[in-house]
Each structure stands twice: as structure tokens, then as C-alpha cells.
C-alpha positions in Angstrom: 44.6 -7.7 -38.0 46.2 -5.3 -35.5 44.8 -1.8 -35.2 45.5 1.4 -33.4 42.5 3.8 -33.1 43.3 7.4 -32.2 40.3 8.8 -30.4 40.3 11.6 -27.8 36.8 10.9 -26.4 36.8 7.1 -25.8 34.4 5.9 -23.1 34.2 5.9 -20.1 35.5 9.5 -20.7 32.8 12.0 -21.5 32.1 11.4 -25.1 29.9 12.1 -28.1 29.0 10.1 -31.2 32.7 9.8 -32.2 33.6 8.0 -29.0 30.5 5.8 -29.1 31.1 4.6 -32.6 34.8 4.0 -31.9 33.9 1.9 -28.9 31.3 -0.2 -30.7 33.7 -0.9 -33.6 36.7 -1.6 -31.4 34.8 -4.1 -29.1 33.2 -5.9 -32.1 36.6 -6.2 -33.8 38.2 -7.7 -30.7 35.3 -10.2 -30.5 36.2 -11.3 -34.0 39.8 -12.0 -33.1 41.4 -8.8 -34.0 43.6 -6.7 -31.7 42.6 -3.1 -31.0 44.6 -0.4 -29.1 42.9 2.9 -28.5 45.1 6.0 -27.8 43.6 9.3 -26.6 44.9 12.6 -25.2 42.9 14.4 -22.5 43.0 17.7 -20.8 44.2 17.5 -17.2 40.8 18.4 -15.9 38.8 16.5 -18.5 35.6 14.9 -16.9 36.2 11.4 -15.4 40.0 11.7 -15.4 40.3 12.4 -11.6 43.6 14.2 -12.1 46.8 12.1 -11.8 44.9 9.0 -10.5 43.7 8.2 -14.0 45.4 5.0 -15.3 47.8 5.5 -18.3 46.8 2.0 -19.6 43.7 -0.1 -19.0 41.8 -2.9 -20.7 38.0 -2.8 -21.1 36.2 -5.5 -23.0 39.5 -6.7 -24.5 40.3 -3.3 -25.9 43.6 -1.9 -24.7 43.2 1.8 -23.9 46.1 4.2 -23.5 45.4 7.6 -21.9 47.8 10.6 -22.4 47.4 13.9 -20.5 48.1 17.4 -21.7 47.8 20.8 -19.9 49.5 19.3 -16.9 50.4 22.7 -15.6 46.8 22.8 -14.3 47.8 20.4 -11.5 49.4 23.4 -9.7 46.1 25.3 -9.7 42.5 24.6 -8.8 39.9 23.9 -11.5 38.4 27.3 -11.4 41.7 29.2 -11.4 43.0 26.9 -14.2 40.4 28.3 -16.5 41.7 31.8 -16.1 45.2 30.7 -16.6 44.3 28.8 -19.8 42.5 31.9 -21.2 45.5 34.0 -20.4 47.9 31.6 -22.1 45.5 31.5 -25.1 45.5 35.2 -25.4 49.3 35.5 -25.5 49.6 32.5 -27.8 51.5 30.3 -25.3 48.7 27.7 -25.5 49.5 27.1 -29.1 52.9 25.7 -28.2 51.5 23.7 -25.3 49.0 22.1 -27.7 51.7 21.5 -30.4 53.7 19.7 -27.8 50.8 17.5 -26.9 50.3 16.7 -30.6 54.0 15.7 -30.9 53.8 13.6 -27.7 50.8 11.7 -29.1 52.4 11.2 -32.5 55.5 9.8 -30.9 53.5 7.5 -28.6 51.6 6.2 -31.6 54.7 5.5 -33.6 56.4 3.7 -30.8 53.4 1.6 -30.0 52.7 0.8 -33.6 56.3 -0.5 -34.2 56.3 -2.5 -30.9 52.9 -4.2 -31.6 53.4 -4.7 -35.4 50.3 -2.6 -36.1 48.7 -3.1 -39.5 46.4 -0.1 -39.7 46.2 3.2 -37.7 42.8 4.8 -37.8 42.2 8.5 -36.9 39.0 10.5 -36.7 38.8 13.8 -38.5 37.6 15.7 -35.5 40.7 16.9 -33.6 40.1 19.1 -30.7 43.8 20.2 -30.9 43.1 22.0 -34.2 40.6 24.2 -32.5 43.2 25.5 -30.1 46.1 26.1 -32.5 46.9 29.7 -33.5 49.3 28.9 -36.3 49.6 26.4 -39.2 51.5 23.2 -38.3 52.5 19.9 -40.1 51.5 16.5 -38.9 53.5 13.3 -38.7 53.4 10.5 -41.3 53.5 6.9 -40.4 55.1 3.7 -41.7 51.8 1.8 -41.2 48.8 2.3 -43.4 46.5 5.1 -42.1 42.8 5.7 -42.6 40.7 8.6 -41.4 37.1 8.1 -40.4 35.0 11.2 -41.2 32.6 12.2 -38.4 32.8 16.0 -38.8 36.0 17.9 -38.4 36.4 21.2 -36.4 36.2 23.0 -39.8 32.9 21.2 -40.5 31.3 22.3 -37.2 32.7 25.9 -37.6 31.3 26.2 -41.1 27.8 25.1 -40.3 27.7 27.3 -37.2 29.2 30.4 -38.6 28.9 30.1 -42.4 32.7 30.3 -42.9 35.9 28.6 -41.6 38.8 30.3 -39.8 41.8 30.1 -42.2 44.2 28.6 -39.6 41.7 26.0 -38.6 41.0 25.1 -42.2 44.7 24.8 -43.1 45.4 22.6 -40.1 42.4 20.3 -40.9 43.6 20.0 -44.5 47.1 19.2 -43.3 45.8 16.7 -40.8 44.0 14.8 -43.5 46.8 15.1 -46.1 48.7 12.2 -44.6 45.7 9.8 -44.9 46.4 6.8 -47.1 42.6 6.1 -47.1 39.5 8.1 -46.2 36.2 6.7 -44.9 33.2 8.9 -44.6 30.1 8.1 -42.6 27.7 9.7 -45.1 27.4 11.1 -48.6 26.9 14.5 -47.0 30.3 14.3 -45.2 32.0 13.2 -48.5 30.6 16.3 -50.3 31.9 18.6 -47.6 35.4 17.1 -47.8 35.6 17.6 -51.5 34.2 21.1 -51.5 35.8 22.6 -48.5 38.9 20.5 -47.5 40.3 20.0 -51.0 40.2 16.2 -50.9 40.9 14.9 -54.3 41.4 11.2 -53.5 38.8 8.5 -53.4 36.4 8.6 -50.4 34.8 5.3 -49.3 31.6 5.3 -47.3 30.3 3.1 -44.5 27.6 4.3 -42.2 27.9 4.3 -38.4 26.7 1.2 -36.5 24.4 1.0 -33.6 24.4 -1.6 -30.9 21.2 -3.5 -30.2 22.6 -5.3 -27.2 22.0 -2.7 -24.5 18.5 -3.6 -23.1 15.4 -5.4 -24.2 13.5 -3.1 -26.4 10.2 -2.1 -24.8 7.0 -1.8 -26.9 5.9 1.8 -27.6 3.5 3.0 -24.9 0.8 4.8 -26.9 -0.5 6.3 -23.7 2.8 8.1 -22.9 2.6 11.9 -22.8 6.3 12.5 -23.0 8.0 14.2 -26.0 11.8 13.9 -25.8 14.7 16.0 -27.0 18.3 15.2 -26.2 21.4 16.9 -27.3 23.3 20.2 -26.8 21.1 23.1 -25.9 22.1 25.4 -28.8 20.4 27.0 -31.8 22.0 24.7 -34.4 20.5 21.6 -32.7 17.0 23.0 -33.3 16.0 23.3 -29.6 14.7 26.9 -30.0 12.5 25.8 -33.0 11.2 23.0 -30.8 10.3 25.3 -27.9 8.4 27.6 -30.3 6.4 24.6 -31.6 5.7 23.2 -28.1 4.5 26.6 -26.9 1.6 26.3 -29.4 1.2 22.5 -29.1 0.5 22.8 -25.4 -2.5 25.0 -26.0 -4.4 22.1 -27.5 -2.5 19.2 -25.9 -1.9 20.3 -22.3 -1.5 16.6 -21.2 1.9 16.4 -23.0 5.2 17.4 -21.5 8.5 18.1 -23.2 11.5 16.4 -21.6 14.9 18.0 -22.4 18.2 16.2 -21.9 21.5 18.0 -22.3 23.5 21.0 -21.3 24.3 24.4 -22.9 22.2 27.5 -23.3 19.6 26.5 -20.7 18.8 30.0 -19.6 18.2 31.2 -23.2 16.0 28.2 -23.8 14.0 28.8 -20.6 13.4 32.4 -21.7 11.7 31.2 -24.9 9.1 29.1 -22.9 5.8 30.9 -22.5 4.6 31.2 -18.9 1.6 28.8 -19.3 4.0 26.0 -20.6 6.8 26.2 -18.0 5.3 23.4 -15.8 5.2 21.1 -18.9 8.9 21.4 -19.7 11.3 19.4 -17.7 15.1 19.9 -17.9 17.1 16.8 -16.9 20.6 18.1 -17.7 23.3 15.6 -18.4 22.3 11.9 -18.0 24.2 8.6 -18.2 23.9 6.4 -21.3 21.7 4.0 -19.3 19.4 6.8 -18.1 19.1 8.1 -21.7 17.9 4.7 -22.9 15.3 4.7 -20.1 14.1 8.2 -21.1 13.8 7.1 -24.8 11.8 4.1 -23.8 9.4 6.2 -21.8 8.8 8.7 -24.6 5.9 8.8 -27.1 8.3 10.1 -29.7 11.7 11.8 -30.0 12.4 15.1 -31.7 15.9 16.0 -33.0 15.5 18.9 -35.5 19.2 19.6 -35.9 20.5 22.1 -38.5 23.3 19.8 -39.5 24.5 16.3 -38.7 27.2 14.2 -40.3 25.5 10.9 -39.4 23.9 11.1 -36.0 24.3 8.4 -33.4 21.5 10.1 -31.4 19.1 9.4 -34.3 20.2 5.8 -34.5 19.7 5.4 -30.8 16.1 6.5 -31.1 15.3 4.1 -34.0 17.0 1.2 -32.2 14.7 1.7 -29.3 11.6 1.4 -31.5 10.5 5.0 -31.1 9.4 7.4 -33.8 12.0 10.0 -34.8 11.3 13.5 -36.0 14.6 14.5 -37.7 16.1 17.1 -40.0 15.6 17.5 -43.7 19.1 18.9 -44.0 22.6 17.4 -44.2 22.5 13.5 -43.8 18.9 13.4 -42.6 17.5 11.9 -45.8 20.2 9.3 -45.8 18.8 7.9 -42.5 15.1 8.5 -42.8 12.6 8.0 -45.6 10.2 10.8 -44.8 6.8 9.6 -43.8 7.8 6.0 -44.2 10.1 5.2 -41.2 10.3 8.6 -39.6 9.6 12.3 -40.2 11.8 15.0 -41.6 11.3 18.7 -41.0 12.9 22.0 -41.8 14.7 22.7 -38.5 14.0 26.5 -38.8 10.3 26.1 -39.5 8.5 25.8 -36.1 5.1 25.8 -37.8 5.9 22.7 -39.9 7.4 21.0 -36.8 4.3 21.8 -34.7 2.0 20.3 -37.4 4.1 17.1 -37.7 4.1 16.6 -33.9 0.4 17.2 -33.6 -0.3 14.7 -36.4 1.5 12.0 -34.5 -0.2 13.0 -31.2 -3.6 12.7 -32.9 -2.9 9.6 -35.0 -1.5 7.0 -32.6 -1.6 4.2 -35.2 0.5 6.2 -37.6 3.0 6.9 -34.8 3.2 3.2 -34.0 3.7 2.2 -37.6 6.6 4.7 -38.0 8.2 3.4 -34.8 8.0 -0.2 -36.0 9.3 0.6 -39.5 12.1 2.8 -38.2 13.3 0.0 -36.0 13.3 -2.6 -38.9 15.1 -0.1 -41.1 17.7 0.5 -38.5 18.2 -3.3 -37.9 18.5 -4.0 -41.6 21.0 -1.2 -42.5 22.9 -0.1 -39.4 23.3 -3.1 -37.1 26.8 -3.6 -35.6 27.2 -7.0 -37.4 26.4 -5.5 -40.8 28.5 -2.4 -40.5 31.5 -4.2 -39.0 31.3 -6.8 -41.8 31.7 -3.9 -44.2 34.5 -2.4 -42.1 36.5 -5.7 -42.1 36.2 -5.8 -45.9 37.4 -2.1 -46.0 40.4 -2.8 -43.8 41.4 -5.9 -45.8 41.3 -3.9 -49.0 43.7 -1.4 -47.3 46.2 -4.2 -46.6 45.7 -5.7 -50.1 46.7 -2.3 -51.5 49.9 -2.1 -49.4 
């Protein structure tokens, strides 16, 4: 089969879970004899791009990657001054038309490439950074080829769970974006429910969970003498970091030998302000780290704590389980789809620091229990979320799309 994947955060560009999943799937499909082209659009000053020196087309691990650039006016200004220009253009609504132009450019590029390469299926992801920047409602292109949308969490999804509501223009554009989908594939039951309730999706929604690669590095046994508790992710309230800090402030009174390692960027100053003075030496901020460094930090940890308020289906959580480390995760959203509480991990209310404190302390005290959870979590991850298993399911899904043509 011939595919085009549209992904605006494909590695080695700076990426989140969407880019990671797309890369895992694309590379596995090429190993199975399929052809995959990835098309993405990136801001002129997007990390990694190195301005105009960035290649328009490259091939990595047999995946053909096409990189488009928008906001090219920034090449006339320095990085710092470009930010002020962008804010000014946003204020006077000019940015809307720049972004609309970038969308049309990408749509035309996809159509041309799909025709030229006899593409069977075009796959989009629901998260579209362009929709966050548009000020007015627009229509999106339709395609001759079959289209499927993989649901990771749209801009409306994020806006709703951060603010309790969705901006009308953002909602309308996300609905319009999805309206041209021939097929929709969610990554969790939770995401399916959101689509039906908030984005007015009436058609059938299939579900296949995200895959995790087990081929990165040899998994190291859990070191029960480790004194490192690990958090990684954006430093913001909805990721549960402030709840974790409150819990650790109390944990450190009884277990001063433990330290909290924090990886990620965001509201660092606000997080630091929540740390009580006696604990500051036990909290280490590492900032942004590479994928390889993150794996090393997970391997060195005693357990990992990701008490997020909402997740569609977290790659970060899968990463922890795949390294054979205990995961303390969220009771909300898709958390119960990934973890059986008390069996292969721990689920907590992300706003209840007392519950989180008690669960962490139980694992600190009961090392055998922590070891058992880590082992069972790893086996659960291997059984249900391995790349082989998930891509087997995806191949069946894609074949069903073509059978319905």
C-alpha cells in the first residue's frame, strides 16, 4: 500500500506523542514493504529547522519526508523581533490569512504528491496547529484518495480540558477539518466519546491504541536502591506537576533520602515557588532532554509519576511501562484504559495531593510491591501495545478502507 501521512511534528523536528507515534508506524510499515511519505508544515523558526538550510525532502529509515515552511517573512527579521511582528500581525488579523495560505499550500502539495505517487490512503492527525491560529471559519480540501484521521487530541480537545469550554471559531474549524474524513480512527475510548459529544461526529469511529517501540535499548532491571522519583512532561497545572510538588513537600519529611527529578519546560518559576525551603535541594530540574537522555533517566528512576488531568492515550505512560518501571498515572480520561489500578500500575486523582503522597509512600516502603508492579506493567505493555501487535491491527484497518472503496 502507498500512504501519505500528514504530520506537522515528525522527528527529528521537536515533537510530542503525535510525532513519535507517526514515526513508529511509518517506519514499521516501510519495513513491511509499504511506501510511506510524510508531509509536514513548519514555522520558519521552528526548532531544528535551521532556517532556509533545512532540506525540503529527505529520507530517514526508508520514510520519505517532505518539509514545507510557513511564516517565511520571519527570514527578514531576527528570532526575537519576529515574535513581536507575529503578535502584531495576529492582533490585526493578518496572521489568519498567512496561515490560511499555508493550509492551501499544504493541501495542494498533498494533492500533487498523491496523484504523482498513486497514493492509496492519506492519513491526517486531528491536532492541527493551524486551527489554533485562525481567526475565522474556513473550509478544508477534499481528496480523491481515501482519507483517515487518527485521533490524538485536537486543539479543541486541549482547549476544552484546559479551560472548560471551546472557542467557537476553533470548534467550527476542527469540525470542518474532520468533516472530510472518510474514516476516523481513535486512540482510546475516551477520545471517541469526546468526538461524539463535542465535535458532532456521527459516523463510525474505529479504535486502535498507540504503539510503543521496544527496540531502543536493553531494558535494565529495576534498581530497588534507587532514590530517584521521576516526572517528565510540560510544567503546567493540567499535567499534575503542582499536585506532585505538594505531595513531595510532605514525603521528603519522612524520606529525605529521595529526590524528585523533573524533566520538561513551562512554568518552572511557578513550580519552584511551590517547593518548601527544606526540599529545594532534593528537587532537580533538567529542562528539555533528548529521547536518549529521557530513556536513561527513566532507567535510573525508582518509579515515575505522571498525574495528568487529561490524556488521550499517553506515549509518556507507555514509555515508562516499556522500560519496566512502575507508573503512577491518572484516574481520569484514558488512564483506566492503560492501567489496571493496583495490578500493573497505580491510578490517582490528579488534584488530590494527599492520595498521591500516600501512594508514593506505599511504594517507597514496600519495595517488593513496587517491583511486582513494574514487572506486571512491562508484561501488560508488551502484550497489548507492542509495535508488532498495533501495526498488525493498523494494516487490517487500512485494508478495510481499501476494501470499502
